[in-house]
C-alpha positions in Angstrom: 106.0 25.4 8.9 107.1 28.8 7.4 111.1 30.1 7.8 111.3 33.1 9.5 114.3 35.9 10.5 113.4 39.0 12.9 115.6 41.7 12.2 116.7 43.9 14.8 119.3 45.9 16.1 120.9 47.3 19.6 119.0 50.8 19.1 116.7 52.7 17.4 118.5 54.3 14.3 121.0 51.1 13.3 119.8 50.4 10.2 116.9 48.0 10.8 114.0 49.1 8.0 117.0 50.0 5.1 117.8 45.9 5.7 114.3 44.6 6.7 113.5 46.0 3.6 116.6 44.6 1.4 116.5 41.5 2.5 112.7 41.6 1.5 113.0 42.9 -2.0 116.2 40.5 -2.4 114.8 37.5 -1.6 110.9 38.0 -3.2 113.5 39.1 -6.2 114.9 35.6 -5.7 111.0 34.0 -6.3 110.7 33.6 -3.0 107.0 34.5 -1.5 108.0 36.3 1.3 105.5 37.4 3.9 106.2 40.8 5.6 105.9 41.8 9.7 106.5 44.9 11.6 107.1 44.7 15.7 104.8 47.4 16.9 102.1 50.3 16.2 104.1 51.3 13.0 102.4 51.9 9.5 105.3 53.7 7.3 108.1 51.0 7.2 104.9 47.6 6.7 104.0 51.1 3.2 108.1 50.2 2.2 107.9 46.4 3.0 104.4 45.7 0.9 106.4 47.3 -1.9 109.5 45.2 -1.2 107.0 41.5 -1.3 103.7 42.3 -3.0 102.1 41.8 -0.4 100.3 43.4 3.0 102.6 44.5 5.5 101.3 43.5 8.8 102.3 44.6 12.7 102.6 42.0 15.4 102.1 44.1 18.2 102.0 42.1 21.9 101.1 45.2 24.1 97.9 45.9 21.2 96.7 42.7 20.2 98.3 40.7 23.9 100.6 37.6 23.5 98.3 35.1 22.6 97.5 36.8 19.2 100.8 37.8 18.0 100.9 33.8 16.5 98.0 33.8 15.3 98.4 36.7 13.6 101.7 35.8 12.1 100.1 32.6 11.1 98.0 34.4 9.1 100.3 36.4 7.4 102.6 34.0 6.4 100.4 31.4 5.0 101.4 29.8 2.1 104.6 31.8 2.3 108.8 30.6 1.6 110.0 32.6 3.9 109.1 36.1 6.6 110.1 38.5 7.7 109.9 40.5 10.8 111.1 44.2 11.5 111.9 44.5 15.0 111.3 48.2 17.1 113.4 50.6 18.4 116.3 48.4 20.3 115.8 44.3 20.9 115.0 44.8 24.5 112.9 47.9 23.9 108.9 47.9 24.9 105.8 49.8 26.4 107.6 51.6 29.3 107.2 50.3 32.4 106.1 47.0 31.4 109.2 44.7 31.3 109.7 42.9 27.7 106.2 43.6 26.7 106.0 45.1 23.3 109.7 44.3 22.8 111.2 42.7 19.4 112.7 40.4 22.0 109.0 39.4 23.5 107.9 38.7 19.7 110.9 36.5 18.9 110.5 33.9 21.5 106.5 34.2 21.1 107.5 33.2 17.4 110.2 31.1 17.9 112.7 32.6 15.8 116.0 33.6 15.2 116.8 37.2 15.4 119.8 38.7 12.9 121.3 42.0 15.1 121.5 45.2 12.5 124.7 46.7 14.3 125.6 50.5 13.5 129.7 50.0 13.1 130.4 53.0 12.1 132.5 54.2 15.4 133.6 50.9 16.7 135.8 48.1 15.0 136.6 45.7 18.2 134.2 47.1 20.7 131.5 45.2 18.4 132.2 41.5 19.9 131.4 43.1 23.4 128.0 44.8 22.1 127.2 41.7 20.1 128.1 39.4 23.7 126.5 41.3 25.7 122.8 41.0 23.7 123.2 37.8 22.9 123.5 36.6 26.5 121.3 38.9 28.6 118.2 37.1 27.5 119.0 33.3 26.7 115.4 32.8 25.4 116.5 35.0 22.7 118.4 33.5 20.0 120.1 35.8 18.3 121.5 33.3 14.8 124.0 36.3 13.3 124.9 39.8 12.9 124.6 42.1 9.8 127.5 44.9 9.9 125.6 48.1 9.0 127.9 51.9 7.5 130.9 49.9 7.6 133.6 52.2 6.9 136.0 50.4 3.5 137.1 47.1 3.2 139.9 47.3 6.3 137.1 48.0 8.8 135.1 45.1 7.6 138.3 43.2 8.2 138.8 44.5 11.9 134.9 43.5 12.8 135.5 40.1 11.4 137.8 40.0 13.5 136.5 41.0 16.8 133.4 39.3 16.0 135.6 35.8 15.1 135.2 32.6 17.8 132.5 34.6 19.1 130.1 32.1 17.9 127.6 34.4 16.2 128.3 34.3 12.8 128.6 37.8 10.5 125.9 37.2 7.8 126.3 41.0 6.1 128.4 44.1 6.2 126.6 46.7 4.0 128.9 50.4 3.2 128.4 53.3 4.6 128.7 55.1 1.3 126.1 53.0 -0.1 123.7 54.2 1.7 120.0 54.7 0.5 118.5 57.4 1.5 114.7 57.1 2.3 113.5 60.8 3.3 111.9 61.7 6.3 109.6 64.1 8.6 107.8 65.0 11.9 106.9 61.6 12.2 109.5 59.7 10.5 110.3 58.0 7.1 108.0 59.8 4.5 105.1 57.3 3.9 105.7 55.0 0.4 102.7 55.7 -1.1 103.4 59.4 -1.3 106.3 59.3 -3.2 105.3 55.4 -5.4 107.9 56.2 -8.2 110.9 57.5 -6.0 110.1 54.9 -3.5 109.8 51.4 -5.7 113.3 52.7 -7.0 114.2 52.6 -3.5 113.8 49.9 -2.8 115.1 48.0 -5.6 118.4 49.7 -4.5 118.3 48.4 -1.4 117.6 44.5 -2.8 120.8 44.8 -4.7 122.8 46.3 -2.1 121.8 44.0 0.1 122.0 41.0 -2.3 125.8 42.2 -2.6 126.6 42.6 0.7 124.5 39.6 2.8 124.9 36.0 2.8 121.6 35.1 2.0 122.4 32.0 1.5 123.2 31.7 4.8 120.2 33.9 6.6 117.4 31.5 5.0 119.1 29.0 6.7 119.3 30.5 9.4 115.9 31.3 9.0 114.6 27.5 8.5 115.9 26.5 11.3 113.0 28.0 13.2 111.5 25.1 14.9 107.3 24.4 14.7 105.2 27.4 15.8 102.4 25.6 16.6 99.8 28.4 16.2 96.9 28.4 14.8 96.3 30.9 12.1 94.0 33.9 12.6 91.0 34.0 11.1 88.9 36.6 10.4 85.3 34.8 10.1 85.7 32.9 13.1 87.4 36.3 15.2 84.1 38.5 14.0 81.3 35.8 14.6 80.9 35.1 10.6 82.0 31.8 10.9 80.2 30.6 14.4 77.8 34.7 15.7 79.6 35.3 18.2 83.4 36.9 18.2 86.2 35.3 19.2 89.8 35.7 19.7 92.8 35.5 22.3 94.0 38.9 22.5 93.9 42.1 25.2 89.8 42.0 24.6 87.6 44.7 25.5 84.6 44.5 28.6 81.5 44.6 26.5 81.4 45.2 22.8 77.7 45.2 22.1 76.3 43.3 18.9 74.2 40.7 18.4 76.5 38.5 16.6 75.6 36.5 13.5 78.3 37.6 11.8 78.7 37.9 7.7 74.7 37.8 7.4 73.8 40.4 9.4 75.7 43.1 7.6 75.8 40.9 4.0 76.3 43.6 0.4 76.6 47.0 3.8 78.8 49.5 2.1 81.9 50.5 4.4 83.9 53.4 2.8 87.2 53.5 4.2 89.3 56.4 3.6 92.6 55.5 1.3 95.5 57.8 -0.6 98.5 59.3 0.5 96.5 61.5 3.3 95.5 58.6 4.7 97.6 55.8 4.7 97.7 54.5 8.2 95.5 51.6 8.5 96.2 47.8 9.4 95.4 44.8 7.2 93.2 43.6 9.7 90.7 46.2 10.2 89.2 45.7 6.5 89.6 42.0 7.1 87.5 42.1 9.7 85.0 43.9 8.0 84.2 41.9 5.0 83.4 38.7 7.2 81.3 41.3 9.0 79.3 40.9 5.9 80.7 44.5 4.6 82.2 45.0 1.1 84.9 47.3 1.8 85.0 50.7 -1.0 88.3 52.3 -0.7 88.0 56.2 -1.5 90.6 59.2 -1.3 89.2 62.5 -0.2 92.4 64.3 -1.8 90.8 62.9 -5.1 87.3 62.4 -4.6 84.2 64.4 -4.7 81.5 62.4 -3.9 81.2 58.9 -1.5 81.0 55.6 -3.1 77.3 54.9 -3.9 75.5 53.9 -1.7 77.8 54.2 1.5 76.4 53.8 5.0 79.5 54.2 7.0 82.6 55.3 6.7 85.9 54.4 8.3 89.1 57.1 8.2 92.2 56.8 9.6 95.3 58.0 10.3 98.0 59.4 8.1 99.1 63.2 7.0 96.0 65.0 6.4 98.1 68.3 8.1 100.6 67.8 5.0 97.8 67.9 2.9 95.5 70.3 4.7 94.8 73.2 1.4 93.6 70.2 -1.0 92.1 68.4 1.5 90.2 71.6 2.4 89.9 72.3 -1.3 87.4 69.6 -2.2 84.9 70.7 -0.7 82.1 68.9 -2.4 83.1 65.6 -0.6 83.6 67.8 2.8 79.7 68.6 2.4 79.2 65.0 1.4 81.6 63.3 4.5 79.8 65.6 6.4 76.0 65.1 5.6 76.3 62.1 5.9 77.5 62.2 9.5 74.5 64.7 10.6 72.1 61.5 9.5 73.5 59.5 12.0 75.4 57.0 10.3 78.2 55.7 11.7 82.0 56.9 11.0 85.0 55.7 13.0 88.1 58.3 12.8 91.4 57.5 13.9 94.2 60.7 14.5 94.6 61.8 10.8 90.3 60.9 10.6 89.7 63.0 13.8 91.7 66.1 12.3 89.7 66.1 9.4 86.2 65.7 10.6 86.9 69.2 12.8 86.0 72.4 11.8 89.3 73.1 10.3 93.2 72.2 10.8 95.8 74.9 10.5 93.2 77.7 9.8 92.0 75.6 6.5 88.6 74.3 6.6 87.6 70.7 7.0 84.4 68.7 7.6 83.0 70.3 10.2 82.0 67.4 12.1 82.8 67.9 15.1 83.1 71.5 16.8 86.3 71.6 17.3 89.9 73.4 15.8 92.7 71.7 14.9 96.3 72.8 15.0 99.8 72.1 14.6 101.7 71.8 17.8 105.5 71.6 18.5 105.2 69.0 20.9 105.0 65.5 20.1 102.8 63.2 22.0 104.1 59.1 21.7 103.5 56.2 23.4 100.5 53.3 24.2 97.6 53.8 26.0 94.9 51.8 28.7 91.8 52.8 27.7 87.6 52.7 28.9 85.0 53.8 26.6 83.1 56.3 28.5 80.5 57.3 26.2 78.1 54.5 24.0 79.6 54.3 20.6 79.0 53.0 16.6 82.8 51.0 18.3 82.3 49.8 21.7 80.0 50.3 24.4 80.6 52.5 27.1 82.8 50.4 29.9 84.7 48.6 27.2 88.4 48.0 27.7 91.4 48.9 24.5 94.8 49.7 24.2 95.3 51.8 21.7 98.3 54.5 20.5 99.0 58.1 20.2 101.3 59.1 17.6 101.1 62.7 16.5 102.3 66.7 16.5 99.2 68.2 16.8 96.3 69.5 18.7 92.8 69.5 19.1 90.6 72.3 20.7 86.7 71.5 21.3 84.2 73.5 21.4 80.3 72.0 22.9 77.6 69.1 21.9 80.1 66.1 21.8 80.4 62.9 24.7 83.6 62.0 24.9 85.3 58.9 23.8 87.6 57.4 26.2 88.9 57.8 29.7 92.9 57.3 29.5 94.4 55.8 32.2 97.9 56.6 31.2 100.5 58.2 30.9 97.5 60.4 33.3 94.3 60.8 33.9 92.1 62.3 30.6 89.4 62.0 28.4 90.1 62.0 24.8 87.9 61.9 21.2 84.4 62.9 20.6 81.6 60.7 20.2 78.0 62.8 18.7 75.8 60.0 17.0 77.4 57.7 15.0 80.9 59.4 14.6 83.6 58.2 17.1 86.7 60.0 16.5 90.0 60.1 18.7 93.6 60.3 18.5 94.1 57.0 20.1 94.9 54.5 16.9 93.8 50.8 18.0 94.0 47.5 16.6 91.0 45.7 16.2 92.5 42.0 16.3 92.2 42.5 19.8 88.3 43.4 20.0 86.8 41.6 16.8 83.3 42.4 17.5 84.5 46.4 17.4 83.8 45.2 13.1 81.1 43.2 14.0 78.6 46.2 15.8 80.2 49.1 13.5 78.1 46.8 10.3 75.3 46.1 11.8 75.0 49.2 13.0 75.6 50.4 9.5 72.7 47.6 8.5 70.3 49.8 11.5 71.2 53.0 10.1 
C-alpha cells in the first residue's frame, strides 16, 4: 500500500501548487520515493512535480479517463514509491460544468480513499477560517479532511489567531506558511511558465519551496496522515495489457471509444517502428502514458525538439506532436526551415501524424504571420478569447487514430484561432458546449485542438503504430 495525500483548496489561487510541489520536494529530499500526481488535464504543474521528485508527473482525470481508471493509473504511477502526493484542481468540490462531482478533486480523493489536506489562503481572515474549514469538512462525509495548511499568513500574531480559531475543530493545523516568504513563479496567458522553459530557475524555485515547506509544515504529521490511508485495492494499469501487447486485444476500464480499429497483435505488430515525438520548450504538454502505450504497441519512441533539431530522427515512420506554446516560439520554429520541410515531406507521403493543439498550429501554413510546416491549408493566430473546457466528441472521419463514429472525451485550452482553407475533412464533431466540427484529417494526418488521454482508449496507440507499420 502506498501512503498518500490529496492537496486541495477552497478555490483556485489558494496556493495548492506551491504547497504540493514544496511537499513533494521536501519529502524527496528526506529520502522518500515520492510519486507526483495532478487532478485534471493540467500539463504545467506536473512539470514542476517532476522536478521535485525525479519521477514523471501524472494526471488523474475522472472525466477524460472515467472513474474506473483513476485507481489503476494511480497504482501504476506510484508503484515502488513510499508516498504519493496528489495536487487537486480548482476548489475541492469543483468539477466538470454541469456534471456534479465528476472531474473534481473530491471525486478523485474518494476514488483513492485518500485523506485530504486543505490549503487555505488565510491572508484576509482570522476566526472565519474555522467556519470555512467546517463547511468544507462537513459538506461531503465521504471526503476525509485530515488537516489544514494555512497559506499566506501575515505574522506570528495572525498565525496564533488562526490556530486558536481552529482549535477544537477536529481538523488539525499541519502547517503555516508566511506571506512574505512566498516563492514566485512567473505566469503568462495560459498560466505558469512551464518548468522546461526555465530549467535552472525552476530547479532553484523548487528547492526554495522545499525549504519553505520544511520550515512551515509538520512533515511528520503529514506523513502519518498519508500512512493512515486504507488499502486501495486497485490493480495497477499496465500499458502492455491495455494496448493489447500482452493479450492481443486492447482493454482497460475508462470512457472508451466506439470502434478503435486495428487488428490487435500488440507489440509484435509494430516491433521496432520508429515514432518521433515532439518535445522541448515549445511542445512540453504530454501525458506519460501516451509514450508508454506507443512503446507497448512495439514502437521505438524517439523525442525530437522542433526548436533545435534540423531533421527528424532517422527512420521516422510516424510523428506525434502534442501541446505547448508554439505562439511564444513562433519565430524560432519558423526559422528552423529544414525541420519544417522534413515534417511536411513526411506528411505528404501519407505517414501517420498525430497533432494536438500546439501540434495543430505547427502544421498550419502560418502562425501569427510566421511560416509553419504548411501541412494543413489553414492559418493560425493569437486571439483575445480563451477557449477552455471539457468536450464530448465523435470522430467524424477515419484516421490514423480512430475509426469514424468513435467517441472520445477531451479538453480544450488555448488563446488561438485557426482559419481553415480547403481540402481536409474535419476530425471531430463536438457536443459541448455546442455542436460544431473541429480539426483536420488529411492523408495520414489527424490534427485538432482537442487534448485527449489515450489511456481511456488504448487502441488509439495500437492503431497508430499499425498505420506506421503499414506506411
